[in-house]
DSSP file (Angstrom, degrees, kcal/mol; ACC not computed):
  #  RESIDUE AA STRUCTURE BP1 BP2  ACC     N-H-->O    O-->H-N    N-H-->O    O-->H-N    TCO  KAPPA ALPHA  PHI   PSI    X-CA   Y-CA   Z-CA
    1    1 A M              0   0    0      0, 0.0    70,-2.3     0, 0.0     2,-0.5   0.000 360.0 360.0 360.0 160.8  -26.6   16.8   10.2
    2    2 A V  E     -A   70   0A   0     68,-0.2     2,-0.4    69,-0.2    68,-0.2  -0.964 360.0-153.4-129.8 126.7  -24.6   14.0    8.7
    3    3 A K  E     -A   69   0A   0     66,-3.4    66,-3.1    -2,-0.5     2,-0.5  -0.768   9.9-163.6 -92.6 132.8  -25.6   10.5    8.7
    4    4 A I  E     -A   68   0A   0     -2,-0.4     2,-0.5    64,-0.2    64,-0.2  -0.977   5.3-168.1-122.4 121.7  -22.9    7.8    8.6
    5    5 A S  E     -A   67   0A   0     62,-2.3    62,-3.0    -2,-0.5     2,-0.4  -0.916  13.6-163.0-102.6 127.3  -23.6    4.2    7.6
    6    6 A I  E     +A   66   0A   0     -2,-0.5     2,-0.3    60,-0.2    60,-0.2  -0.924  18.0 156.2-115.2 129.0  -20.7    1.7    8.4
    7    7 A S  E     -A   65   0A   0     58,-2.1    58,-2.4    -2,-0.4     5,-0.0  -0.972  19.1-156.7-140.7 166.2  -20.1   -1.7    7.0
    8    8 A T        -     0   0    0     -2,-0.3    56,-0.1     2,-0.2     7,-0.1  -0.891  33.1-115.8-131.2 164.3  -17.0   -4.0    6.6
    9    9 A P  S    S+     0   0    0      0, 0.0     2,-0.1     0, 0.0     3,-0.1   0.200  93.2  84.8 -88.1  21.9  -16.2   -7.0    4.3
   10   10 A K  S    S-     0   0    0      1,-0.2    -2,-0.2     2,-0.0     5,-0.1  -0.479  93.6 -61.4-110.8-176.7  -16.0   -9.1    7.6
   11   11 A H    >>  -     0   0    0     -2,-0.1     4,-2.0     1,-0.1     3,-1.3  -0.140  52.5-105.2 -67.1 162.7  -18.3  -10.9    9.7
   12   12 A F  H 3> S+     0   0    0      1,-0.3     4,-1.7     2,-0.2     5,-0.2   0.794 118.3  63.0 -58.1 -31.3  -21.1   -9.0   11.4
   13   13 A Y  H 3> S+     0   0    0      2,-0.2     4,-1.7     1,-0.2    -1,-0.3   0.805 106.4  46.4 -59.6 -32.4  -19.3   -9.3   14.9
   14   14 A F  H <> S+     0   0    0     -3,-1.3     4,-3.1     2,-0.2     5,-0.3   0.852 104.3  59.9 -78.3 -37.2  -16.5   -7.2   13.4
   15   15 A D  H  X S+     0   0    0     -4,-2.0     4,-1.5     2,-0.2    -2,-0.2   0.906 109.3  43.4 -54.6 -40.6  -18.9   -4.8   11.9
   16   16 A Y  H  X S+     0   0    0     -4,-1.7     4,-1.9     2,-0.2    -2,-0.2   0.939 115.3  49.3 -61.7 -52.7  -20.2   -4.0   15.5
   17   17 A F  H  X S+     0   0    0     -4,-1.7     4,-1.3     1,-0.2    -2,-0.2   0.893 112.8  45.3 -62.6 -38.5  -16.8   -3.9   16.9
   18   18 A F  H  X S+     0   0    0     -4,-3.1     4,-2.1     1,-0.2    -1,-0.2   0.797 104.5  62.8 -75.6 -26.2  -15.4   -1.6   14.3
   19   19 A Q  H  X S+     0   0    0     -4,-1.5     4,-2.4    -5,-0.3     5,-0.3   0.936 101.3  53.3 -60.6 -49.5  -18.3    0.7   14.5
   20   20 A L  H  X S+     0   0    0     -4,-1.9     4,-1.3     1,-0.2    -1,-0.2   0.919 112.1  44.9 -55.3 -46.0  -17.5    1.5   18.2
   21   21 A H  H  X S+     0   0    0     -4,-1.3     4,-2.5     1,-0.2    -1,-0.2   0.840 108.5  55.2 -58.3 -40.6  -14.0    2.4   17.2
   22   22 A F  H  X S+     0   0    0     -4,-2.1     4,-2.1     1,-0.2    -2,-0.2   0.810 105.7  52.5 -71.5 -29.2  -15.0    4.4   14.3
   23   23 A M  H  X S+     0   0    0     -4,-2.4     4,-1.7     2,-0.2    -1,-0.2   0.876 109.0  49.5 -72.5 -35.7  -17.3    6.5   16.5
   24   24 A Q  H  X S+     0   0    0     -4,-1.3     4,-0.7    -5,-0.3    -2,-0.2   0.894 108.2  55.9 -70.4 -35.0  -14.4    7.2   18.9
   25   25 A F  H >< S+     0   0    0     -4,-2.5     3,-1.0     1,-0.2    -2,-0.2   0.910 104.9  52.3 -63.0 -38.1  -12.3    8.1   15.8
   26   26 A L  H >< S+     0   0    0     -4,-2.1     3,-2.0     1,-0.2    -1,-0.2   0.879  97.5  66.2 -64.5 -34.3  -14.9   10.7   14.8
   27   27 A I  H 3< S+     0   0    0     -4,-1.7    -1,-0.2     1,-0.3    -2,-0.2   0.748 101.2  48.4 -49.0 -26.9  -14.8   12.3   18.1
   28   28 A F  T << S+     0   0    0     -3,-1.0     2,-0.4    -4,-0.7    -1,-0.3   0.096 101.0  78.7-103.0  18.2  -11.3   13.4   17.6
   29   29 A H  S <  S-     0   0    0     -3,-2.0     5,-0.0     3,-0.0    -4,-0.0  -0.991  81.8-119.1-133.4 131.3  -12.0   14.9   14.1
   30   30 A S     >  -     0   0    0     -2,-0.4     4,-1.8     1,-0.1     3,-0.2  -0.228  23.3-115.8 -64.7 158.1  -13.7   18.2   13.5
   31   31 A L  H  > S+     0   0    0      1,-0.2     4,-2.9     2,-0.2     5,-0.2   0.850 117.0  60.8 -59.3 -36.8  -17.1   18.5   11.7
   32   32 A S  H  > S+     0   0    0      1,-0.2     4,-2.2     2,-0.2    -1,-0.2   0.919 105.1  48.6 -65.4 -46.0  -15.3   20.5    8.9
   33   33 A D  H  > S+     0   0    0     -3,-0.2     4,-1.9     2,-0.2    -1,-0.2   0.933 113.1  47.5 -50.2 -50.2  -13.0   17.3    8.3
   34   34 A L  H  X S+     0   0    0     -4,-1.8     4,-1.6     1,-0.2    -2,-0.2   0.878 111.0  49.0 -65.9 -41.9  -16.1   15.2    8.3
   35   35 A L  H  X S+     0   0    0     -4,-2.9     4,-3.0     2,-0.2    -1,-0.2   0.840 107.2  57.8 -63.6 -36.5  -18.0   17.5    5.8
   36   36 A Q  H  X S+     0   0    0     -4,-2.2     4,-2.0     1,-0.2    -2,-0.2   0.901 105.4  50.5 -66.9 -36.9  -14.9   17.5    3.6
   37   37 A L  H  X S+     0   0    0     -4,-1.9     4,-1.8     2,-0.2    -1,-0.2   0.912 109.4  50.8 -62.5 -40.3  -15.1   13.8    3.4
   38   38 A Y  H  < S+     0   0    0     -4,-1.6    -2,-0.2     1,-0.2    -1,-0.2   0.918 110.4  48.1 -57.9 -48.5  -18.7   14.0    2.4
   39   39 A L  H  < S+     0   0    0     -4,-3.0    -1,-0.2     1,-0.2    -2,-0.2   0.813 109.2  54.2 -69.6 -27.5  -18.0   16.5   -0.3
   40   40 A S  H  < S-     0   0    0     -4,-2.0    -1,-0.2     1,-0.3    -2,-0.2   0.907 128.7 -29.4 -70.9 -43.5  -15.1   14.4   -1.8
   41   41 A T     <  -     0   0    0     -4,-1.8    -1,-0.3    -5,-0.2    27,-0.2  -0.951  44.9-127.8-172.4 148.8  -17.2   11.3   -2.2
   42   42 A P  S    S+     0   0    0      0, 0.0    26,-1.7     0, 0.0     2,-0.5   0.750  98.8  45.9 -81.6 -21.1  -20.1    9.5   -0.6
   43   43 A F  E     +B   67   0A   0     24,-0.2     2,-0.3    -5,-0.1    24,-0.2  -0.970  68.5 141.7-123.6 139.1  -18.1    6.3   -0.3
   44   44 A M  E     -B   66   0A   0     22,-1.1    22,-2.0    -2,-0.5     2,-0.4  -0.978  46.5-108.6-165.0 159.5  -14.6    5.9    1.0
   45   45 A A  E     -B   65   0A   0     -2,-0.3     2,-0.5    20,-0.2    20,-0.2  -0.823  32.1-160.2 -98.3 137.2  -12.4    3.6    3.0
   46   46 A I  E     -B   64   0A   0     18,-2.3    18,-0.8    -2,-0.4     2,-0.4  -0.945   3.5-162.4-119.6 122.1  -11.4    5.0    6.4
   47   47 A Y        -     0   0    0     -2,-0.5     2,-0.2    16,-0.1    16,-0.1  -0.843  13.1-167.7 -98.5 135.3   -8.3    3.8    8.5
   48   48 A T    >   -     0   0    0     -2,-0.4     3,-1.9    14,-0.1     4,-0.3  -0.675  40.9 -97.1-115.1 177.7   -8.1    4.5   12.0
   49   49 A S  T 3  S+     0   0    0      1,-0.3     4,-0.5    -2,-0.2     3,-0.3   0.620 119.9  68.3 -63.3 -16.6   -5.5    4.3   14.7
   50   50 A Q  T 3> S+     0   0    0      1,-0.2     4,-3.0     2,-0.1     5,-0.3   0.656  76.8  89.4 -77.0 -20.8   -7.1    1.0   15.7
   51   51 A K  H <> S+     0   0    0     -3,-1.9     4,-2.8     1,-0.2     5,-0.2   0.892  87.7  42.3 -47.9 -52.5   -5.9   -0.6   12.4
   52   52 A L  H  > S+     0   0    0     -3,-0.3     4,-2.4    -4,-0.3     5,-0.2   0.893 115.0  51.9 -74.1 -33.3   -2.5   -1.8   13.5
   53   53 A F  H  > S+     0   0    0     -4,-0.5     4,-1.9     2,-0.2    -1,-0.2   0.939 113.8  43.0 -60.6 -49.1   -4.0   -3.1   16.9
   54   54 A I  H  X S+     0   0    0     -4,-3.0     4,-3.3     2,-0.2     5,-0.4   0.949 113.4  52.0 -62.1 -49.5   -6.7   -5.0   15.1
   55   55 A K  H  X S+     0   0    0     -4,-2.8     4,-1.9    -5,-0.3    -2,-0.2   0.920 112.8  45.3 -58.6 -44.7   -4.3   -6.4   12.4
   56   56 A K  H  < S+     0   0    0     -4,-2.4    -1,-0.2    -5,-0.2    -2,-0.2   0.915 117.8  43.1 -64.3 -43.5   -1.8   -7.7   15.1
   57   57 A K  H  < S+     0   0    0     -4,-1.9    -2,-0.2    -5,-0.2    -1,-0.2   0.894 130.3  21.5 -77.1 -41.3   -4.5   -9.3   17.3
   58   58 A F  H  < S-     0   0    0     -4,-3.3    -2,-0.2     2,-0.2    -3,-0.2   0.395  96.0-125.5-113.7   4.7   -6.7  -10.9   14.6
   59   59 A K  S  < S+     0   0    0     -4,-1.9     2,-0.3    -5,-0.4    -4,-0.2   0.836  71.3 115.9  59.7  36.3   -4.2  -11.2   11.8
   60   60 A I  S    S-     0   0    0     -6,-0.4     2,-0.6    -5,-0.2    -1,-0.2  -0.891  71.0-109.4-129.4 160.0   -6.5   -9.3    9.4
   61   61 A K        -     0   0    0     -2,-0.3     2,-0.6    -3,-0.1    -9,-0.1  -0.810  33.0-141.3 -93.8 131.7   -6.5   -6.0    7.4
   62   62 A V        +     0   0    0     -2,-0.6     2,-0.4   -11,-0.2   -14,-0.1  -0.833  28.0 168.1 -95.0 113.4   -9.0   -3.6    8.9
   63   63 A I        -     0   0    0     -2,-0.6     2,-0.5   -16,-0.1   -16,-0.1  -0.995  18.7-155.5-127.8 132.0  -10.9   -1.5    6.3
   64   64 A F  E     - B   0  46A   0    -18,-0.8   -18,-2.3    -2,-0.4     2,-0.8  -0.910   3.4-156.7-104.0 125.9  -14.0    0.6    7.2
   65   65 A F  E     -AB   7  45A   0    -58,-2.4   -58,-2.1    -2,-0.5     2,-0.5  -0.905  16.5-173.6 -99.4 112.2  -16.4    1.4    4.5
   66   66 A A  E     -AB   6  44A   0    -22,-2.0   -22,-1.1    -2,-0.8     2,-0.6  -0.892  17.7-158.5-111.8 129.9  -18.4    4.5    5.4
   67   67 A K  E     -AB   5  43A   0    -62,-3.0   -62,-2.3    -2,-0.5     2,-0.6  -0.919  17.8-159.9-100.5 115.9  -21.3    5.9    3.5
   68   68 A I  E     -A    4   0A   0    -26,-1.7     2,-0.4    -2,-0.6   -64,-0.2  -0.875  11.3-177.9-103.8 115.5  -21.6    9.6    4.5
   69   69 A E  E     -A    3   0A   0    -66,-3.1   -66,-3.4    -2,-0.6     2,-0.5  -0.919  24.9-134.4-116.8 134.7  -24.8   11.2    3.8
   70   70 A K  E      A    2   0A   0     -2,-0.4   -68,-0.2   -68,-0.2    -2,-0.0  -0.688 360.0 360.0 -84.3 126.2  -26.0   14.9    4.4
   71   71 A I              0   0    0    -70,-2.3   -69,-0.2    -2,-0.5    -1,-0.2   0.353 360.0 360.0-127.3 360.0  -29.5   14.9    6.1
């Protein structure tokens, strides 16, 4: 299994909101892609298709910091 911890440099409200979209993002990516992310580095910034929508609505840059751990 793969455990994913998510945080953002924004307020906790945004952390929760972004996490929902991040999970939707994961649904459309294969497990092999996810494992490749894990193998490349434990920490990385992930941009989703929601980035532009959030940026236009809240006038902020959306960055997901995901810690991917193999468990």
